[in-house]
N, C-alpha and C positions, 0 to 999 in steps of 0.2 A: 382701514376700511370699516365700513359700518355693518359688515356681515351680509350685505346684499350680494346678488349674483355678480360674478366677475366675468368680463368678456375681453379677451385679448384682441389685438389688432388682426391677428391671423384668423381668429374665429369670426370676427366681423367681416373680413374679406371673403371667407368661405361661405358665410351665410348669404351675403349679398350676391356673390357670383353663383352660388348654388341655386338660389331662387331664380335668377335669370336663366340659368341652364335648364332648369325644370320647365320653365315656360317655353323656351325654344325647343325642347324635346317634345313637349305637347303639340307645338305648332307643326313640327316635322311629322308626328304621328297623324295629325289631322290631314296634312297634305297627302300622306300615303293612303289613308283610309278613304277620304273623300274623292281624291283624284279630280280636282276641279279643272276647268278650262283656264286659259291665261288670265282672264279678268278675276275669276274666283280665287285663283292662286295668289294673285296680287293682293286681294283683300285679306286672305288668310294670313299671308306673310306680313302685311302691314299691321294687322291687328296683333300678330305675334310679337312684332317689334315694340309696339305700344305697350302690350302686356308685359314684356320683358322689362321695359323701363319702369313701369308701375310697380312690378314686383321688387325691383332693386330699391326703389324709393321706400316702399313699405318696410322691407327688411332693414334698410339703413336707419329709418326712423325708429324702429323697434330696438335695434341694437344700441342706438344712441341713448334711448331712454334707459336701457339697462346700464350703460356706462355711467350716466349721470346719477342713477340711484346708488351705484357702488362707490361714488366719490364721497368723501366726508364733507359734511356741510360746515358752515362757519361755526367757530367756537362760541358757545353761549357766554354771555357776560355775567 
């Protein structure tokens, strides 16, 4: 290893699923606080699902960068 940060598969999974859980928790809190009607609730839940997918993508991209940095590069000639 090149001394960069290490990230195991378990940490990767926890990071990605944790970020999605945080967004869904925020969506649930918003539904409880706002108490919108049926159309408003559908919009809040829909944006929560889209936010969840976006959070997972951002977390996965970040952890993939960390993994690539920790891999040794090609040997110099």
